[in-house]
C-alpha positions in Angstrom: 30.8 28.6 -15.7 30.6 30.0 -12.4 27.7 32.3 -13.3 26.0 29.4 -14.6 26.3 27.5 -11.5 25.0 30.5 -9.8 22.5 30.7 -12.1 21.2 27.0 -12.0 21.4 26.7 -8.0 19.6 30.0 -7.1 16.5 28.9 -8.9 13.9 26.4 -6.7 14.8 23.2 -7.6 10.8 22.4 -7.3 10.5 24.5 -10.9 8.7 27.4 -9.6 10.9 30.1 -9.1 9.7 33.5 -8.1 12.9 36.0 -9.5 10.8 38.7 -10.8 10.2 42.1 -8.8 7.1 44.3 -8.6 4.1 45.1 -7.2 0.9 43.4 -6.9 -2.5 44.6 -6.6 -6.2 43.6 -6.2 -9.3 44.7 -6.3 -10.1 47.4 -3.1 -12.3 46.6 -0.2 -13.7 50.2 -0.4 -14.6 49.6 -4.1 -15.6 46.4 -3.8 -17.8 47.7 -1.1 -19.0 50.9 -3.2 -20.6 48.6 -6.0 -21.9 46.5 -3.0 -24.6 49.0 -2.0 -26.7 47.4 -5.1 -25.7 44.1 -4.7 -26.2 41.5 -7.9 -24.6 38.8 -10.1 -23.1 41.2 -12.5 -21.2 43.0 -9.4 -19.2 39.9 -8.5 -18.8 39.1 -12.0 -17.2 42.5 -12.5 -15.1 42.1 -9.1 -13.8 38.5 -10.2 -12.9 40.3 -13.7 -11.4 43.3 -12.1 -9.4 40.8 -9.8 -8.5 38.7 -12.9 -6.7 41.5 -14.6 -4.6 42.8 -11.1 -3.5 38.7 -11.3 -2.2 39.2 -15.0 1.1 40.4 -13.5 5.1 38.9 -13.9 4.9 38.7 -10.1 2.1 36.2 -9.8 3.5 33.0 -9.8 0.7 31.6 -11.9 0.3 34.3 -14.2 2.6 32.2 -16.3 2.1 33.7 -20.0 2.8 37.4 -18.3 5.9 36.3 -17.2 7.1 34.3 -20.5 7.0 37.9 -22.1 8.7 39.1 -19.9 11.0 36.6 -19.9 11.2 37.0 -24.0 11.6 40.7 -23.8 14.8 40.3 -21.2 16.3 37.9 -23.8 15.4 39.7 -26.8 17.0 43.3 -25.0 19.8 42.5 -22.9 23.5 42.0 -24.0 24.5 41.1 -20.8 25.3 37.1 -20.9 24.4 36.3 -17.1 21.2 37.8 -17.5 20.2 36.2 -21.0 20.8 32.4 -19.5 19.2 33.6 -16.3 16.2 34.2 -18.6 16.3 31.4 -20.8 16.5 29.5 -17.6 13.7 31.2 -16.1 11.4 30.9 -19.3 11.9 27.5 -20.0 10.6 26.7 -16.1 7.8 28.8 -17.2 6.5 27.4 -20.5 6.5 23.9 -18.9 3.9 25.5 -16.3 1.9 27.4 -19.0 2.0 24.4 -21.0 4.3 25.2 -23.9 6.5 21.7 -23.1 8.1 21.7 -26.6 9.4 25.4 -26.0 10.7 24.3 -22.9 12.3 21.0 -23.7 14.1 23.4 -26.5 15.4 25.7 -23.9 16.4 23.1 -21.8 18.7 21.9 -24.8 20.3 24.8 -25.5 20.9 25.6 -22.1 22.9 22.2 -21.8 24.6 22.9 -24.9 26.5 26.3 -23.4 27.9 24.3 -20.5 29.9 21.5 -19.3 29.3 21.6 -15.6 28.3 18.3 -14.3 26.6 20.1 -11.3 24.8 22.3 -14.0 24.2 19.8 -16.0 22.3 18.0 -13.2 20.0 20.4 -12.9 19.5 21.0 -16.2 18.4 17.6 -17.2 16.4 17.7 -14.3 13.9 20.4 -15.7 14.3 18.5 -19.0 13.4 15.0 -17.8 10.6 16.4 -16.3 9.7 18.6 -19.6 10.1 15.1 -21.9 7.4 13.8 -19.4 5.4 16.4 -19.3 5.3 16.4 -23.3 4.3 13.0 -23.4 1.8 13.0 -21.0 0.0 15.9 -23.8 0.7 14.3 -26.9 -0.9 10.8 -25.0 -2.9 11.2 -22.0 -4.4 14.1 -23.1 -4.7 14.0 -27.1 -5.6 10.6 -26.8 -7.3 10.6 -23.3 -9.0 7.4 -22.1 -10.3 5.7 -19.4 -6.6 4.2 -19.0 -4.7 7.4 -19.2 -2.3 8.1 -16.4 -4.0 5.3 -13.9 -1.4 3.4 -12.1 -0.5 0.9 -12.9 -0.6 2.0 -16.6 -1.5 -0.5 -19.0 -4.3 -1.1 -21.5 -5.2 2.2 -23.2 -3.0 4.2 -20.9 0.3 3.2 -22.8 1.7 5.6 -24.7 1.1 6.0 -28.2 3.4 8.3 -29.0 6.2 6.8 -27.0 8.8 9.8 -28.0 8.8 11.6 -24.9 8.9 9.0 -22.2 12.1 7.4 -24.1 13.8 10.8 -24.4 13.0 11.1 -20.3 13.7 7.3 -20.0 17.5 8.5 -21.1 17.6 12.1 -19.1 16.9 10.0 -15.9 19.0 7.1 -16.6 22.1 9.7 -17.1 21.3 11.2 -13.8 21.2 8.0 -12.0 24.7 7.0 -13.3 26.1 10.0 -11.9 23.5 10.1 -8.7 22.4 6.3 -8.0 20.9 8.0 -4.6 18.9 10.2 -6.9 14.8 8.6 -6.2 13.2 11.6 -7.6 14.4 10.2 -10.8 14.2 6.9 -10.0 10.7 6.8 -9.6 10.2 9.1 -12.7 12.3 6.6 -14.7 10.0 3.7 -13.5 7.4 5.2 -14.6 8.3 6.7 -18.0 9.1 2.8 -18.6 5.1 1.8 -17.2 4.2 4.2 -19.8 6.1 3.0 -22.9 4.6 -0.8 -21.3 8.0 -2.0 -20.4 7.9 -1.7 -16.7 9.4 -4.0 -15.1 10.9 -6.2 -17.5 12.9 -3.5 -19.3 13.5 -1.3 -16.5 17.5 -1.8 -15.2 17.4 -4.1 -12.3 19.7 -1.6 -10.5 16.9 1.3 -10.9 14.0 -1.0 -10.9 11.3 -0.1 -8.3 9.7 -3.4 -8.0 6.2 -4.3 -6.9 4.5 -1.0 -8.6 1.8 -3.0 -10.2 1.3 -5.5 -7.6 -2.4 -6.0 -6.6 -3.4 -5.9 -3.3 -4.9 -9.1 -1.6 -8.2 -7.9 -1.2 -11.2 -8.8 -3.7 -12.0 -5.3 -5.0 -13.0 -5.2 -8.6 -11.8 -2.2 -10.8 -13.9 0.9 -11.2 -13.9 2.3 -14.3 -13.6 6.0 -15.7 -16.3 6.9 -17.5 -15.9 10.7 -17.8 -14.4 10.6 -21.2 -17.6 8.7 -22.8 -19.9 11.2 -21.0 -18.0 13.9 -21.6 -18.1 15.2 -18.1 -14.3 15.3 -18.0 -14.2 19.2 -17.6 -10.4 19.8 -18.1 -9.9 22.0 -15.8 -6.7 23.0 -13.2 -7.3 22.6 -9.6 -10.7 22.6 -8.4 -13.4 21.8 -6.2 -16.9 19.4 -7.2 -20.4 18.8 -5.7 -22.3 16.1 -6.8 -26.1 16.4 -5.6 -29.6 17.2 -7.1 -29.9 20.7 -8.1 -33.0 20.6 -10.0 -35.0 18.3 -7.3 -35.9 15.8 -9.6 -33.9 12.4 -7.7 -31.1 12.5 -10.1 -27.9 13.9 -9.1 -25.6 16.3 -10.9 -22.3 17.8 -10.8 -20.9 21.0 -10.4 -17.4 21.7 -11.0 -14.8 24.7 -10.7 -11.4 25.7 -11.1 -9.0 27.9 -9.0 -8.0 30.5 -11.8 -10.3 33.8 -11.9 -10.2 33.1 -16.2 -11.4 29.3 -15.3 -15.6 29.1 -15.8 -17.5 27.0 -13.4 -19.5 24.2 -14.8 -23.0 22.4 -14.4 -23.9 18.9 -16.0 -27.8 18.0 -15.5 -28.2 14.3 -14.9 -30.8 13.6 -17.3 -31.9 10.6 -16.3 -31.7 8.4 -19.1 -27.7 7.8 -19.2 -26.4 11.4 -20.5 -25.8 14.3 -19.1 -26.0 17.8 -20.4 -23.7 20.8 -20.1 -26.1 23.7 -18.7 -23.4 25.9 -17.6 -24.0 28.8 -19.7 -28.0 28.6 -19.6 -27.6 27.8 -15.5 -25.3 31.4 -15.4 -22.7 29.8 -13.7 -20.0 29.8 -16.4 -20.0 33.5 -15.8 -18.3 33.2 -12.3 -15.1 31.9 -12.3 -12.2 30.9 -9.8 -13.1 28.7 -7.1 -10.6 25.8 -5.4 -13.4 24.2 -3.5 -17.1 24.8 -3.6 -19.6 23.4 -0.7 -23.5 23.1 -1.0 -25.8 24.5 1.5 -29.5 25.5 1.4 -29.3 29.1 3.1 -32.6 30.4 2.4 -34.6 27.1 3.1 -36.2 27.0 0.1 -35.3 23.6 -1.0 -32.9 24.4 -3.9 -29.2 23.5 -2.7 -27.2 26.2 -3.4 -23.6 26.8 -3.9 -20.5 28.7 -1.8 -17.2 29.1 -4.0 -13.9 29.5 -2.2 -11.3 31.5 -3.8 -7.8 32.8 -3.2 -5.9 29.9 -1.3 -2.4 29.7 -1.8 -2.1 32.9 -3.5 -0.5 34.8 -1.1 -2.3 37.0 1.9 -0.7 40.4 1.6 -2.0 40.6 -2.2 -3.1 37.9 -5.3 -4.9 36.0 -2.2 -7.4 38.6 -1.8 -10.1 37.6 -3.5 -14.1 37.0 -2.7 -16.0 33.7 -1.8 -19.4 33.8 -3.9 -22.9 32.5 -2.2 -24.7 31.2 -5.5 -28.4 31.1 -5.6 -30.1 28.2 -7.2 -33.4 30.0 -8.1 -35.5 26.5 -8.5 -35.6 27.0 -12.3 -32.3 25.8 -13.5 -30.6 29.1 -13.1 -28.2 30.4 -10.0 -27.6 33.9 -9.2 -24.7 35.3 -7.2 -26.2 36.9 -3.9 -22.8 37.7 -2.2 -23.3 41.3 -1.7 -26.9 41.1 -0.8 -26.2 38.5 1.9 -23.6 40.5 3.8 -20.9 37.9 3.1 -18.5 39.7 0.7 -14.9 39.7 2.2 -11.6 39.5 1.0 -9.3 36.4 1.8 -7.4 33.8 0.9 -9.1 30.4 1.3 -10.8 27.1 0.1 -12.2 26.0 2.9 -15.4 26.2 4.4 -18.5 24.3 6.6 -22.1 25.0 6.6 -23.7 24.0 9.7 -27.0 25.1 12.3 -24.3 26.3 14.7 -27.0 28.2 17.0 -29.7 25.5 16.4 -32.1 27.9 15.1 -33.3 26.2 12.0 -31.2 27.9 9.2 -27.5 27.4 7.8 -24.7 29.1 9.2 -21.1 28.9 7.5 -17.6 29.0 9.4 -15.1 29.8 6.6 -11.2 29.1 7.4 -9.1 31.9 5.9 -5.3 31.5 5.6 -2.8 33.8 7.5 0.7 33.0 7.0 1.7 36.9 8.1 0.8 37.2 11.9 1.3 41.2 11.0 -1.6 40.9 8.4 -4.1 38.5 9.9 -6.9 36.8 7.9 -9.0 35.7 10.6 -11.5 32.9 10.3 -15.6 34.2 9.9 -18.3 32.5 11.2 -21.7 34.4 9.3 -24.8 33.9 11.5 -28.2 33.4 9.3 -29.9 36.6 9.9 -33.4 33.8 8.2 -33.7 36.9 5.7 -31.3 35.8 3.4 -28.3 38.0 4.7 -25.6 36.8 7.5 -24.0 38.6 10.8 -20.1 38.0 10.6 -20.1 36.8 14.8 -16.3 35.5 14.3 -15.3 38.9 16.8 -12.1 39.3 18.7 -13.6 38.6 22.3 -16.0 36.4 20.7 -14.4 33.7 18.3 -11.0 35.0 17.2 -8.6 32.8 15.3 -6.0 33.0 12.7 -3.7 30.2 11.2 -2.6 28.7 8.0 -6.0 27.5 7.8 -6.5 24.3 4.9 -9.2 22.5 6.2 -12.6 23.0 8.4 -15.1 20.2 9.0 -18.4 19.9 11.4 -19.6 17.4 13.2 -21.4 16.9 16.7 -18.5 14.5 17.8 -19.8 14.9 21.6 -23.4 13.9 21.1 -24.4 16.9 23.1 -26.7 18.0 19.8 -24.9 20.9 19.1 -22.3 21.1 16.0 -19.1 21.6 16.5 -15.9 22.3 14.6 -12.5 21.0 13.6 -9.6 23.4 12.1 -6.6 22.1 10.3 -3.8 23.9 9.7 -0.3 24.4 7.9 1.0 25.4 11.3 1.2 22.2 12.8 -2.1 22.9 14.7 -4.9 21.1 14.9 -8.0 23.2 16.6 -11.1 21.5 17.8 -13.8 23.8 19.1 -16.5 22.5 20.9 -19.9 24.1 20.2 -21.2 25.3 24.0 -24.8 26.6 22.7 -25.7 30.1 22.2 -24.6 32.8 24.1 -27.2 36.0 23.5 -27.0 36.6 20.0 -24.1 34.4 19.2 -22.8 30.8 19.8 -20.3 29.9 22.6 -17.4 28.0 21.1 -14.1 26.8 23.1 -11.0 25.3 22.0 -11.2 21.6 23.5 -8.0 19.9 24.6 -9.2 16.0 23.5 -6.8 15.7 20.4 -3.8 13.5 20.5 -0.4 15.1 21.6 1.8 14.4 18.5 4.9 16.0 21.2 7.7 17.3 18.8 6.3 15.6 15.9 5.4 18.2 13.3 1.5 18.0 12.2 1.1 20.3 9.1 -2.6 19.0 8.0 -4.6 19.7 5.0 -8.1 17.8 4.6 -9.7 16.6 6.9 -13.4 15.0 8.1 -15.4 13.5 11.1 -16.9 10.2 10.1 -17.8 7.2 12.0 -15.2 4.6 10.6 -16.1 1.7 13.4 -20.2 2.6 14.1 -20.0 3.0 17.3 -22.4 6.2 17.5 -19.5 8.4 17.8 -17.9 10.9 15.0 -14.0 10.0 14.4 -11.6 12.1 12.9 -9.5 12.3 10.2 -6.5 14.9 9.0 -4.1 14.4 6.3 -0.2 15.9 7.0 0.8 17.9 4.1 4.6 19.1 3.8 4.1 21.6 0.7 8.0 22.2 0.4 8.7 18.1 -0.7 8.8 16.7 -4.2 6.1 13.4 -3.9 8.4 11.6 -6.3 11.1 11.3 -3.5 9.1 10.0 -1.0 6.9 7.4 -3.0 10.2 6.1 -4.3 11.9 6.1 -0.5 8.3 4.3 0.8 8.6 1.5 -1.9 12.1 0.9 -1.6 12.4 1.0 2.3 9.3 1.8 3.9 10.0 2.9 7.3 8.3 5.1 10.2 10.6 8.5 8.9 7.9 9.7 6.0 5.7 12.7 5.4 2.5 12.7 4.0 0.7 10.7 6.5 -3.0 10.0 7.6 -3.7 11.0 11.0 -6.9 8.9 12.1 -8.3 9.7 15.8 -10.8 7.3 17.2 -13.6 8.7 19.4 -13.0 7.8 23.1 -17.2 8.9 23.5 -15.4 11.4 26.7 -14.7 14.5 24.9 -11.1 12.8 24.0 -9.2 10.8 20.9 -7.3 8.2 20.5 -5.0 8.1 17.8 -5.2 4.8 15.6 -2.9 5.5 13.1 -1.0 2.5 12.9 -3.4 -0.1 14.7 -5.6 1.1 11.9 -3.2 0.2 8.7 -2.2 3.7 8.0 1.6 3.4 7.5 2.7 4.7 4.4 2.8 8.2 2.5 -0.5 9.8 0.9 -0.1 13.2 1.2 -3.3 14.1 -0.1 -5.4 17.6 -1.0 -8.9 16.2 -1.9 -10.7 13.3 0.6 -13.4 12.0 1.3 -15.2 9.1 2.5 -17.7 6.7 1.3 -19.0 2.7 1.5 -17.9 1.5 -1.8 -19.8 -1.9 -1.5 -22.2 -1.6 1.1 -21.1 -3.6 3.7 -21.9 -0.4 6.0 -18.4 0.6 6.6 -16.6 4.1 5.5 -14.0 3.9 2.7 -11.6 6.6 2.0 -10.7 8.1 -1.1 -7.4 10.6 -1.4 -6.1 13.3 -3.8 -2.9 13.3 -4.1 -2.6 17.0 -5.4 0.8 19.2 -5.0 1.9 21.9 -7.5 5.3 20.5 -8.0 5.0 18.7 -11.7 7.7 15.9 -10.2 4.7 15.0 -7.7 3.6 12.4 -10.1 2.1 9.8 -7.5 -1.4 8.2 -7.8 -4.6 9.1 -5.5 -4.9 6.5 -3.2 -8.1 4.4 -1.9 -8.8 2.5 1.4 -11.3 0.3 2.5 -12.6 -0.4 5.7 -12.2 -3.8 6.7 -15.5 -3.8 9.4 -13.6 -0.8 11.4 -10.9 -3.1 12.5 -8.2 -2.0 9.8 -8.3 0.2 6.4 -6.4 -1.6 3.7 -4.9 0.1 0.7 -6.7 -1.2 -2.4 -5.4 1.5 -4.9 -4.5 -1.1 -8.0 -7.3 -3.4 -7.5 -9.8 -0.6 -7.7 -8.0 1.1 -10.6 -8.8 4.4 -9.1 -4.8 5.9 -8.9 -4.6 8.4 -11.3 -1.1 10.0 -11.3 -2.2 13.6 -12.2 -3.3 16.1 -9.5 -6.2 14.9 -7.4 -8.7 17.7 -5.7 -12.3 17.8 -4.8 -13.3 14.0 -4.5 -16.7 13.1 -4.1 -18.4 9.9 -3.0 -22.2 9.3 -5.0 -24.5 7.2 -6.4 -24.5 8.9 -9.8 -26.5 6.0 -11.9 -29.3 5.2 -8.7 -28.3 1.2 -9.0 -27.4 1.8 -4.9 -23.3 1.8 -4.9 -21.7 5.0 -4.6 -19.3 6.0 -7.6 -16.2 8.4 -7.1 -16.3 11.9 -9.3 -12.3 13.4 -8.6 -11.7 16.7 -9.5 -7.8 16.6 -11.2 -5.5 19.5 -12.7 -3.0 21.2 -11.1 -2.2 25.0 -10.2 -0.6 25.8 -13.4 -2.2 26.4 -16.7 0.1 23.9 -18.5 -1.3 21.6 -15.2 -5.1 21.4 -16.6 -6.6 17.4 -16.8 -9.6 15.7 -17.3 -11.6 14.9 -14.6 -12.6 11.5 -13.6 -16.2 9.9 -12.6 -14.9 6.5 -11.3 -18.5 3.8 -12.2 -18.5 1.6 -9.8 -18.4 -1.9 -11.4 -21.0 -3.3 -8.7 -18.5 -4.4 -5.9 -21.2 -7.1 -4.1 -24.3 -8.4 -3.8 -24.9 -6.3 -0.8 -28.0 -4.5 0.3 -28.7 -0.9 0.9 -31.1 2.2 1.5 -31.0 5.7 0.5 -32.6 8.2 2.9 -33.5 11.9 1.8 -34.0 14.1 4.8 -36.5 17.2 4.6 -36.0 19.4 7.7 -39.3 21.7 8.9 -37.8 22.9 12.3 -34.2 21.5 11.7 -32.6 23.1 8.3 -34.8 22.0 5.4 -31.4 20.5 4.1 -31.1 18.4 6.9 -27.7 19.2 7.9 -27.0 17.6 11.5 -29.6 15.2 11.5 -28.6 11.8 13.0 -29.6 8.4 11.0 -29.5 5.2 12.7 -29.9 1.6 10.8 -30.5 -1.6 12.7 -30.3 -4.8 10.9 -29.1 -8.4 11.2 -26.4 -9.8 9.2 -26.2 -13.6 9.2 -27.7 -13.7 12.3 -26.2 -11.2 14.0 -26.9 -7.6 15.1 -25.5 -4.6 13.2 -26.0 -0.6 13.6 -24.9 1.8 11.3 -24.7 5.4 11.9 -24.8 8.5 10.2 -24.9 12.1 10.3 -26.2 14.1 7.5 -23.6 16.3 6.2 -21.3 16.6 2.6 -18.6 14.9 3.3 -14.6 15.8 4.2 -13.1 19.2 3.7 -12.4 19.3 0.2 -15.3 17.8 -2.3 -19.0 17.5 -1.7 -21.0 14.7 -1.6 -24.6 14.2 -1.8 -26.6 15.0 1.3 -28.6 12.2 0.8 -27.7 9.2 3.1 -26.7 6.2 1.0 -26.1 3.5 3.4 -24.9 -0.1 2.9 -26.5 -2.8 5.3 -24.6 -5.9 3.6 -26.4 -9.3 3.5 -29.3 -8.0 5.6 -32.6 -8.5 3.7 -34.5 -6.1 5.8 -33.8 -3.5 8.4 -35.3 -3.7 11.9 -35.2 -0.1 12.3 -34.3 3.4 11.1 -34.3 5.9 13.6 -33.7 9.4 12.5 -33.2 12.4 15.5 -33.7 15.9 14.2 -31.8 18.6 16.1 -33.6 21.5 16.2 -37.2 20.0 17.5 -35.3 16.9 19.2 -37.9 15.2 17.2 -36.7 11.3 17.0 -38.6 9.1 13.9 -38.4 5.5 14.3 -39.6 3.4 11.3 -39.4 -0.8 11.7 -39.1 -2.9 9.2 -38.1 -1.2 6.3 -37.2 -3.0 2.8 -33.9 -2.4 1.6 -32.9 -1.2 -2.0 -35.2 1.5 -2.1 -35.0 5.3 -2.2 -37.1 7.0 0.6 -37.9 10.5 1.6 -38.4 11.2 5.4 -40.0 14.9 6.4 -39.3 15.8 9.8 -42.7 15.1 12.1 -44.5 14.0 9.4 -45.9 10.0 10.0 -44.6 7.4 7.7 -42.1 7.8 4.5 -41.9 8.3 1.2 -41.2 6.0 -1.4 -39.2 7.6 -4.4 -39.6 6.1 -7.8 -35.6 6.3 -9.1 -34.9 4.0 -12.0 -31.5 2.7 -11.9 -29.5 4.7 -15.1 -27.4 3.2 -17.7 -24.7 5.5 -18.4 -24.7 5.8 -22.4 -21.8 6.6 -25.0 -21.7 10.2 -26.8 -23.1 8.1 -29.7 -26.2 7.1 -27.6 -24.6 3.2 -27.4 -24.7 1.6 -24.0 -21.3 1.7 -22.4 -20.2 -2.1 -22.2 -19.1 -1.9 -18.2 -22.8 -0.6 -17.6 -25.4 -3.3 -16.8 -28.7 -2.2 -15.3 -28.6 -3.0 -11.4 -30.3 -5.5 -9.3 
């Protein structure tokens, strides 16, 4: 059986073998530019369709159907025993990626019957165990999807009704652990399997038990409830992005989502303001646009209607399948959207998923910085900086000698970290470098950036990072910074088990939290602020879940590996002094792949809910997204501000808000800068700000970045929605009623009560 041993050991343990030869293609840039001459929504549809056809290639890791067909053909037509078994193994893996778990289980079991070799059988059991876990999820979490599905610790309706898959997985993992007690991957998955059966911890064999996975944290956080299934907005998508904002200017927040496959349409859910959403994907024209691992919001033409920027090609290789176009999608103001990428002059073909919009040259119009992925220096994909020409078009100013950055960029965010009035940029990469670009103002017709040296030096420690964001976590008026370590090769189940059993400093998936020193430098306060464990985030964002005025964090732990079955995580900000893990109490620890994250008060009751885009990279890893309804965490008060620029860009991105108040007689100040949040997921541009127990706001101050106008409003009553226009005297009170969400049959959801 030596040939089988070589076969199995040569396959990647992470279940993503790439053993096919062949060439890969893309729409050529010349062909695309020919179609760019006329420029239209249809032209982008044509480009995406042609690109998708070329992605349907056995050489494409994510073209599971094509790869299965290739395996079937080889198995049928070969007389070579080695090749047939090789193809059967690859097919078993690929069937799992495709979502045909039953056939995958059958293939793994067939291979097990063909060998008695211990090493080979353990490799096959590893695949079989995952296939059984996935089959259990298919038959329960997907086909019987509920608000409790896959929320760790699993309980209530999350416990599997069809227990056959989980029971088989338990048997597989117990056998594997008997042969290798140090197999932490199997140990973690065994405990999760018992949890799905409702038998954790009581029936987990003591020697394999990972204790306290269901332990509540000592912090008073009420459980959120996933109401996406009841509202029918939990799109069953692969990994993607989300924007929660008001696209029709009726005051109620809508939801736009994407998924990364070029056969995955975008979705638009209009908030009706009566407790329901309407799927307007087709009527809006957004469903004709496909793909997009991430989305960002903008108002590029200053017409007062929010537009959408769709980012494509990430993770799919820079030399072939990753050369995909981004899309600038104009909001027409009548419920429809039009792709204007070509006519705007920003059509390019690079692998990316990250961009940030800001007025980098302070001319009153939003520009965009795009972080592209370069993995082969001989074929660079430099970052792009498009400055707004104020006429619907853009000019790329990221040129050699001006701003030329090539790296494996995974996250970018912008904010004025040095308070000089010019928005700066943070670039997060998998090249173990983080690049802080300080904006030095305009130089002729472009913007002068310099690479700043203010970030902490980690010495020999590798700091590959993914999501990032500027936010003022300690309310001192200076933007702080977070970045999340990400090791693509790691199996997160191993890391989760290791941390739970024997915590140490030797971990991967760290969060790096940097406090702004106010002098152009940052200090690493990760450990002192309570971040000592594994997070492993792809998606991330910040918001204030209990209106205490301190920004909290939510992380989506996305990873293509099927063994990476670990919970998304929430951390509560304890008065700017420490962050505490409150995932269990908050009931937001979804075990599925978390990607785009948005904090938003979707029901206008004053507290922020959380929308999280779930699903993994492969077709078989699609999963419904979640809308975690905030159960009214506290009796704290709040204020919501919609800002409108005049000389400043109309969306007011970059404007600074200061809220001064007294809480229990103690003066406090909360600082916010207008942006949509961190680098993976878009929260609303309106500022939803908690003020704790204060019953009156002493002063609201808004500083506008272009005109340098400072507007001040005194003695403002809390718990209301206000609109503030640049330079205008006074403010406008917006009449927005609290929304009571309803089930699809029209009845009120039990957990939804009218707001205070």
